[in-house]
C-alpha positions as MATLAB code, in Angstrom:
seq = 'ERKKSRAARGGMGSVKCAGNYASTMRPLLDAKQKGFDDNLYLELDTYHNPPPSSSSSPLHQAILQELSAANIFLVLKTGEIVTPSLDRGTILPGVTRDSVLVLAKEFKHELKPFVLQSIRADGTEVGDDLEITVSERDVRVEDLLNATEVFITGTAAEVVPIYSIATSESDEDEESFSVTFPQQEELPGGPVTTKLLGMLREVMAEKRQCEATREWLCDVFASPEDFRKGGVS';
ca = [
       0.000    0.000    0.000;
       1.706    3.185   -1.215;
      -0.994    5.817   -0.835;
      -2.536    5.221    2.569;
      -0.571    5.138    5.799;
      -1.195    2.676    8.586;
       1.204    4.376   11.005;
       3.922    7.014   11.127;
       6.854    7.420   13.487;
       5.798    9.145   16.673;
       2.222    7.906   16.306;
       0.206    5.041   17.788;
       1.294    2.317   15.363;
       2.830    0.204   18.114;
      -0.185    0.343   20.459;
      -3.207   -1.966   20.424;
      -5.961    0.631   20.319;
      -9.120    0.993   18.233;
      -7.684    3.804   16.146;
      -4.768    1.611   15.146;
      -7.020   -0.964   13.478;
      -9.634    1.469   12.178;
      -7.180    3.113    9.801;
      -6.754   -0.175    7.914;
     -10.436   -0.930    7.291;
     -11.133    1.293    4.283;
      -7.822    0.419    2.553;
      -8.560   -3.267    3.158;
     -11.940   -2.991    1.461;
     -10.304   -1.183   -1.463;
      -7.653   -3.906   -1.743;
     -10.246   -6.691   -1.781;
     -12.153   -4.932   -4.558;
      -8.944   -5.080   -6.600;
      -8.552   -8.813   -5.959;
      -6.044   -8.754   -3.110;
      -6.418  -10.472    0.258;
      -4.752   -7.756    2.318;
      -2.444   -4.738    2.273;
       1.244   -4.780    3.120;
       1.950   -1.331    4.515;
       5.070    0.723    3.904;
       6.563    3.434    6.046;
       5.525    6.049    3.518;
       8.182    8.564    4.542;
      10.860    6.112    3.395;
       9.034    5.655    0.088;
       8.564    9.324   -0.722;
      11.971   10.367    0.665;
      14.472    7.623   -0.218;
      18.190    8.011    0.580;
      19.703   10.287   -2.113;
      22.746    8.045   -2.453;
      20.707    4.904   -3.150;
      20.907    3.310   -6.588;
      17.674    1.368   -5.997;
      14.225    2.687   -6.855;
      12.164    4.476   -4.175;
       9.808    1.506   -3.922;
      12.632   -0.998   -3.456;
      14.136    1.173   -0.722;
      10.869    1.625    1.191;
      10.699    0.047    4.638;
       8.036   -2.590    5.325;
       5.722   -2.323    8.310;
       3.052   -5.043    8.574;
      -0.317   -6.141    7.205;
      -3.692   -4.864    8.378;
      -3.597   -7.078   11.487;
      -0.563   -9.329   11.204;
       3.230   -9.174   11.397;
       5.413  -10.330    8.510;
       8.503  -12.587    8.361;
      10.916  -13.355    5.511;
      13.179  -16.354    5.008;
      16.120  -15.088    2.954;
      18.528  -16.943    0.687;
      21.329  -15.820    3.006;
      19.965  -18.022    5.795;
      18.394  -15.135    7.668;
      14.900  -15.334    9.161;
      13.925  -11.691    9.598;
      10.998   -9.553   10.694;
      10.654   -5.750   10.846;
      12.099   -4.201   13.980;
       9.967   -2.635   16.707;
      12.480    0.179   17.117;
      10.703    2.503   14.676;
       7.541    2.399   16.772;
       5.273    1.814   13.768;
       4.242   -1.845   14.122;
       2.509   -3.888   16.774;
       4.622   -6.111   19.056;
       2.496   -9.162   18.277;
       2.469  -12.013   20.781;
       2.696  -14.625   17.999;
       5.479  -12.586   16.391;
       7.428  -12.770   19.620;
       6.655  -16.473   20.040;
       7.979  -17.290   16.565;
      11.121  -15.231   17.182;
      11.784  -17.082   20.435;
      11.223  -20.501   18.859;
      13.377  -19.680   15.822;
      16.237  -18.550   18.074;
      15.955  -21.344   20.642;
      15.636  -24.126   18.051;
      17.767  -22.585   15.319;
      19.817  -25.745   14.785;
      16.654  -27.818   14.415;
      15.384  -25.324   11.839;
      18.584  -25.357    9.794;
      17.783  -28.337    7.498;
      14.426  -26.768    6.680;
      16.040  -23.435    5.837;
      18.542  -25.214    3.579;
      15.696  -27.143    1.927;
      13.798  -23.916    1.294;
      16.788  -22.149   -0.228;
      17.756  -25.098   -2.433;
      14.173  -25.591   -3.613;
      14.299  -21.993   -4.815;
      17.218  -22.921   -7.088;
      20.052  -21.464   -5.019;
      23.153  -23.567   -4.361;
      24.189  -23.387   -0.732;
      26.510  -25.423    1.469;
      25.653  -27.255    4.660;
      27.862  -24.829    6.582;
      25.469  -21.906    6.004;
      24.889  -19.962    9.215;
      21.247  -19.489   10.188;
      20.419  -16.149   11.795;
      17.220  -14.787   13.307;
      16.938  -11.013   13.368;
      14.759   -7.945   13.827;
      15.791   -5.026   11.619;
      14.539   -2.591    9.005;
      13.216   -4.756    6.173;
      12.936   -3.120    2.748;
      10.811   -4.031   -0.258;
      13.922   -5.197   -2.099;
      14.438   -7.883    0.576;
      11.330   -9.606   -0.766;
      13.241  -10.327   -3.977;
      15.792  -12.316   -1.969;
      13.228  -14.349   -0.013;
      12.347  -18.013   -0.476;
       9.412  -17.890    1.945;
       7.290  -15.094    3.390;
       4.735  -15.677    6.127;
       2.610  -13.693    8.551;
       1.829  -14.219   12.214;
      -1.237  -13.385   14.276;
      -3.139  -14.624   17.320;
      -5.993  -16.222   15.372;
      -4.046  -16.894   12.176;
      -0.998  -18.456   13.912;
       1.494  -18.791   11.020;
       0.197  -18.322    7.463;
       2.203  -18.511    4.190;
       2.158  -15.669    1.664;
       2.194  -16.790   -1.976;
       2.492  -13.467   -3.794;
       2.983   -9.753   -3.212;
       2.274   -7.215   -5.942;
       1.223   -3.678   -6.687;
      -2.141   -2.960   -8.269;
      -2.327   -2.791  -12.054;
      -4.601    0.236  -11.667;
      -1.719    2.278  -10.197;
      -0.441    3.228  -13.635;
       1.449    6.268  -12.369;
       3.398    4.187   -9.839;
       6.307    1.777  -10.174;
       5.085   -1.811  -10.529;
       6.261   -4.655   -8.333;
       5.454   -8.355   -8.229;
       7.041  -11.384   -6.583;
       5.791  -14.914   -5.934;
       6.929  -17.589   -3.508;
       6.064  -20.949   -5.122;
       6.737  -22.965   -1.956;
       3.968  -21.028   -0.219;
       1.230  -21.780   -2.755;
      -0.501  -24.411   -0.613;
      -1.113  -24.628    3.119;
       0.652  -24.988    5.453;
       3.429  -23.489    3.292;
       7.117  -24.073    2.635;
       9.442  -26.089    4.877;
      10.379  -23.257    7.253;
       6.838  -21.896    7.558;
       5.475  -25.381    8.188;
       8.157  -26.227   10.751;
       7.626  -23.027   12.740;
       3.859  -23.556   12.771;
       4.461  -27.096   14.023;
       6.789  -25.870   16.758;
       4.239  -23.295   17.912;
       1.471  -25.882   18.092;
       3.741  -28.308   19.950;
       4.256  -25.684   22.643;
       0.498  -25.150   22.833;
      -0.007  -28.921   23.249;
       2.766  -29.144   25.906;
       4.860  -31.341   23.596;
       7.763  -28.865   23.292;
       9.363  -26.752   25.954;
      12.529  -24.852   26.752;
      13.443  -22.341   29.430;
      12.210  -19.457   27.257;
       8.745  -21.018   26.830;
       8.333  -22.375   30.379;
       5.791  -19.747   31.451;
       3.882  -19.428   28.185;
       1.020  -21.703   29.278;
      -1.136  -21.048   32.327;
      -3.332  -23.339   34.391;
      -6.801  -21.819   34.010;
      -7.919  -23.582   37.204;
      -5.104  -22.124   39.282;
      -5.555  -19.383   41.855;
      -5.362  -15.800   40.518;
      -1.917  -15.444   42.098;
      -0.537  -18.602   40.470;
      -2.217  -17.810   37.142;
      -0.434  -14.456   36.961;
       2.884  -16.210   37.550;
       2.393  -18.319   34.415;
       3.543  -21.829   33.741;
       1.823  -25.206   34.064;
       2.786  -27.504   36.913;
];
């Protein structure tokens, strides 16, 4: 979405309030009328005012935010699993976003064969010694061109694959952009997306645990004091 802003720096983009979601409703209806499922929002200031020294187009240099109600992740050919940083104060600190980050970091070595499979399936030759990294940073539109998988996270959605991202054909006065991720065409998605969804559900079913996830689940029959402490005995 290049014409309507979801959030700007210094605003309420990182806070779960009614106004945060309301600003996405009209653009979402417009997107659906054009045949899209959702909008991927840009930090419009970075689109309209790109770095003067950049050789890339303004669109490619624009910083990604999130979808109407979901955070976004990319699996890059470099072995990096990345999501937009919270530091700019323009995206929501989603609980599922945080959960996926924790799982990806804690079980990075278990994820490695799935990352390698994803990269190789995309036609890129890569050795078994590739280092897998999990990071939060500014993610630009051009990073999508180097991704083998893209997925979103949300409380109700959990982990959902994204098959394609494109600009509208009706925006004739704007630069066009289109990229597809063939491994994400069918649910539950490519190898990394599927593995992370499986890990998340294993934690929910008490089949996977580590120190970082120990207090994620609460005993709903516990006393109020114990419930607030978290964890399942």
